[in-house]
Residue frames as qw, qx, qy, qz and C-alpha x, y, z in Angstrom:
[[0.000, -0.887, -0.461, -0.036, -0.06, -0.06, -0.07],
 [0.402, 0.579, -0.058, 0.707, 1.30, 3.37, -0.72],
 [0.428, -0.360, -0.489, 0.670, 2.48, 5.57, 2.16],
 [0.028, -0.925, -0.307, -0.221, 0.77, 8.77, 3.18],
 [0.480, -0.079, -0.166, 0.858, 3.17, 11.86, 3.75],
 [0.013, -0.835, -0.509, -0.209, 1.04, 14.57, 5.05],
 [0.326, 0.069, -0.116, 0.936, 1.93, 18.19, 5.24],
 [0.096, -0.832, -0.537, 0.105, -0.28, 20.50, 7.14],
 [0.342, 0.285, 0.044, 0.894, 0.05, 24.08, 5.93],
 [0.203, -0.701, -0.546, 0.413, -1.05, 26.66, 8.41],
 [0.265, 0.944, 0.177, 0.090, -0.50, 29.53, 5.93],
 [0.404, 0.726, -0.377, 0.410, 2.67, 31.83, 5.97],
 [0.501, -0.714, 0.368, -0.321, 2.94, 31.09, 9.70],
 [0.234, -0.464, 0.854, -0.013, 4.32, 27.56, 9.14],
 [0.791, 0.123, -0.456, -0.390, 3.94, 23.92, 8.23],
 [0.549, -0.420, 0.699, -0.184, 4.04, 20.65, 9.87],
 [0.770, 0.371, -0.434, -0.284, 5.06, 17.56, 7.99],
 [0.975, -0.117, -0.186, 0.035, 6.74, 14.25, 8.36],
 [0.578, 0.383, -0.397, 0.602, 10.28, 15.59, 8.85],
 [0.181, -0.534, 0.391, -0.728, 9.45, 17.85, 11.77],
 [0.844, -0.358, 0.034, -0.398, 7.37, 15.04, 13.31],
 [0.922, 0.109, -0.301, 0.220, 10.23, 12.60, 12.84],
 [0.284, 0.544, -0.374, 0.696, 12.61, 15.14, 14.45],
 [0.541, -0.525, 0.234, -0.614, 10.46, 15.46, 17.47],
 [0.968, -0.201, -0.050, -0.140, 10.44, 11.62, 17.91],
 [0.785, 0.290, -0.313, 0.449, 14.21, 11.41, 17.47],
 [0.032, -0.603, 0.325, -0.728, 14.65, 14.26, 20.03],
 [0.758, -0.443, 0.203, -0.433, 12.48, 12.35, 22.56],
 [0.988, -0.050, -0.127, 0.073, 14.39, 9.20, 21.95],
 [0.715, 0.315, -0.246, 0.573, 17.84, 10.70, 22.11],
 [0.430, -0.797, -0.277, 0.321, 17.42, 13.63, 24.49],
 [0.377, -0.455, 0.277, 0.758, 19.51, 15.73, 22.15],
 [0.540, 0.758, 0.082, -0.356, 18.85, 17.92, 19.11],
 [0.102, 0.697, -0.649, -0.287, 22.24, 17.22, 17.74],
 [0.265, -0.168, 0.949, 0.033, 21.97, 13.55, 18.01],
 [0.539, 0.528, 0.565, -0.334, 18.56, 13.59, 16.63],
 [0.448, 0.778, -0.242, -0.368, 19.79, 15.48, 13.52],
 [0.078, -0.510, 0.837, 0.185, 22.71, 13.13, 13.22],
 [0.481, 0.157, 0.856, -0.111, 20.20, 10.10, 13.15],
 [0.525, 0.719, 0.384, -0.244, 18.18, 11.87, 10.43],
 [0.635, 0.256, 0.355, 0.637, 21.32, 12.67, 8.32],
 [0.199, 0.872, 0.212, 0.393, 21.00, 16.45, 8.84],
 [0.386, 0.399, -0.357, 0.751, 23.26, 19.10, 10.21],
 [0.312, -0.397, -0.612, 0.609, 23.11, 20.39, 13.69],
 [0.066, 0.164, -0.026, -0.984, 22.27, 23.83, 12.29],
 [0.400, -0.179, -0.613, -0.657, 19.35, 22.45, 10.30],
 [0.463, -0.390, -0.790, 0.105, 17.94, 20.55, 13.28],
 [0.170, -0.378, -0.382, 0.826, 18.16, 23.71, 15.49],
 [0.194, 0.051, -0.292, -0.935, 16.42, 25.71, 12.71],
 [0.430, -0.269, -0.751, -0.421, 13.60, 23.20, 12.61],
 [0.399, -0.455, -0.693, 0.393, 13.17, 23.32, 16.28],
 [0.053, -0.239, -0.108, 0.963, 13.14, 27.13, 16.29],
 [0.296, -0.072, -0.517, -0.800, 10.51, 26.96, 13.72],
 [0.471, -0.390, -0.786, -0.095, 8.34, 24.49, 15.57],
 [0.332, -0.429, -0.580, 0.608, 8.64, 26.34, 18.84],
 [0.026, 0.169, 0.004, -0.985, 7.65, 29.61, 17.15],
 [0.274, -0.181, -0.676, -0.659, 4.62, 28.14, 15.34],
 [0.491, -0.462, -0.736, -0.059, 2.83, 26.88, 18.35],
 [0.341, -0.851, -0.102, -0.387, 1.36, 28.63, 21.42],
 [0.644, -0.677, 0.357, -0.001, 4.01, 26.93, 23.59],
 [0.130, 0.639, -0.734, -0.191, 7.44, 25.46, 22.93],
 [0.943, 0.057, -0.186, -0.271, 7.53, 21.99, 21.60],
 [0.834, 0.145, -0.335, 0.413, 11.18, 21.51, 22.57],
 [0.325, -0.922, 0.198, -0.067, 13.11, 22.83, 25.51],
 [0.824, 0.289, -0.297, 0.387, 16.89, 22.53, 25.67],
 [0.531, -0.813, 0.099, 0.220, 19.60, 23.11, 28.08],
 [0.334, 0.834, -0.438, 0.035, 23.12, 24.36, 27.13],
 [0.882, 0.124, -0.375, 0.257, 26.11, 22.08, 27.32],
 [0.198, -0.795, 0.445, -0.360, 28.98, 22.50, 29.68],
 [0.059, -0.392, 0.881, -0.257, 30.56, 20.28, 32.32],
 [0.513, 0.135, 0.770, -0.353, 27.34, 18.36, 32.92],
 [0.143, 0.179, 0.806, 0.546, 26.36, 18.40, 29.14],
 [0.350, 0.142, -0.023, -0.926, 23.27, 19.68, 27.60],
 [0.223, 0.283, 0.933, 0.003, 20.15, 18.10, 26.44],
 [0.365, -0.022, -0.290, -0.884, 16.72, 18.51, 24.92],
 [0.187, 0.211, 0.935, -0.216, 13.33, 17.30, 25.66],
 [0.178, -0.421, -0.606, -0.651, 9.96, 17.30, 23.91],
 [0.230, -0.079, 0.409, -0.880, 7.45, 19.28, 25.97],
 [0.369, 0.348, 0.796, -0.330, 3.98, 18.34, 26.90],
 [0.448, 0.691, 0.030, -0.567, 2.85, 20.61, 24.08],
 [0.230, 0.515, -0.726, -0.393, 5.28, 18.88, 21.70],
 [0.145, 0.018, 0.989, -0.035, 4.01, 15.46, 22.72],
 [0.430, 0.558, 0.554, -0.443, 0.37, 16.65, 22.01],
 [0.375, 0.677, -0.295, -0.561, 1.31, 18.15, 18.61],
 [0.039, 0.391, -0.896, -0.209, 3.07, 15.02, 17.79],
 [0.306, 0.207, 0.876, -0.310, 0.14, 12.88, 18.80],
 [0.460, 0.651, 0.281, -0.534, -2.29, 14.88, 16.79],
 [0.385, 0.615, -0.512, -0.460, -0.15, 14.76, 13.68],
 [0.015, -0.204, 0.972, 0.118, 0.39, 11.01, 13.83],
 [0.394, 0.407, 0.770, -0.293, -3.35, 10.49, 14.33],
 [0.458, 0.674, 0.000, -0.579, -3.96, 12.57, 11.28],
 [0.114, 0.446, -0.833, -0.308, -1.64, 10.35, 9.38],
 [0.223, 0.053, 0.957, -0.179, -3.43, 7.38, 10.59],
 [0.425, 0.571, 0.453, -0.536, -6.86, 8.85, 9.76],
 [0.367, 0.639, -0.370, -0.566, -5.67, 9.68, 6.15],
 [0.059, 0.302, -0.932, -0.194, -4.45, 6.08, 5.68],
 [0.299, 0.330, 0.849, -0.286, -7.74, 4.60, 6.89],
 [0.463, 0.673, 0.279, -0.505, -9.82, 6.98, 4.78],
 [0.401, 0.754, -0.300, -0.426, -7.71, 7.07, 1.74],
 [0.426, -0.368, 0.813, 0.150, -6.17, 3.62, 1.55],
 [0.641, 0.371, 0.668, 0.065, -8.52, 2.06, -0.92],
 [0.438, 0.886, 0.025, -0.146, -8.21, 5.13, -3.25],
 [0.075, -0.793, 0.579, 0.175, -4.47, 5.05, -3.00],
 [0.615, -0.072, 0.783, 0.059, -4.56, 1.32, -3.68],
 [0.643, 0.626, 0.439, 0.036, -6.54, 1.85, -6.94],
 [0.219, 0.923, -0.263, -0.178, -4.22, 4.67, -8.02],
 [0.372, -0.566, 0.714, 0.179, -1.25, 2.39, -7.40],
 [0.695, 0.179, 0.691, 0.079, -2.89, -0.36, -9.54],
 [0.544, 0.806, 0.232, -0.003, -3.05, 2.16, -12.51],
 [0.241, -0.797, 0.420, 0.360, 0.70, 3.00, -12.26],
 [0.762, 0.541, -0.351, -0.064, 2.85, 1.94, -15.26],
 [0.931, -0.243, 0.006, 0.272, 5.39, -0.73, -14.61],
 [0.041, 0.937, -0.347, -0.018, 8.73, 0.88, -13.80],
 [0.896, 0.194, -0.336, 0.215, 11.80, -1.28, -14.89],
 [0.620, 0.169, -0.448, 0.622, 14.38, -1.84, -12.32],
 [0.404, -0.683, -0.485, 0.368, 12.44, 0.04, -9.68],
 [0.261, -0.099, 0.087, 0.956, 13.49, 3.46, -11.21]]
């Protein structure tokens, strides 16, 4: 079955999509923006930019971080971030459930692609 990659465009104020959702999940798992970025193959700077964008988009921050130093820094997904992530993943699931049959019919109409290209 085809995968659904949902992007929610809130207008000029921002967009929530699969990359930002994945970044939140990686931050939650690693406790670090830098480590999350590395796991996703993105630079530290890009990961920070996405976190700053997410934090500015919503009423409260989605990620809180502490600076490094002798004890080391870290990051955690806030309760607001967990709620945003849960709603986004629920939207993806609803789209798959509602659109799965349509997507399967579209897939059946695709031309054969030699060598998977």
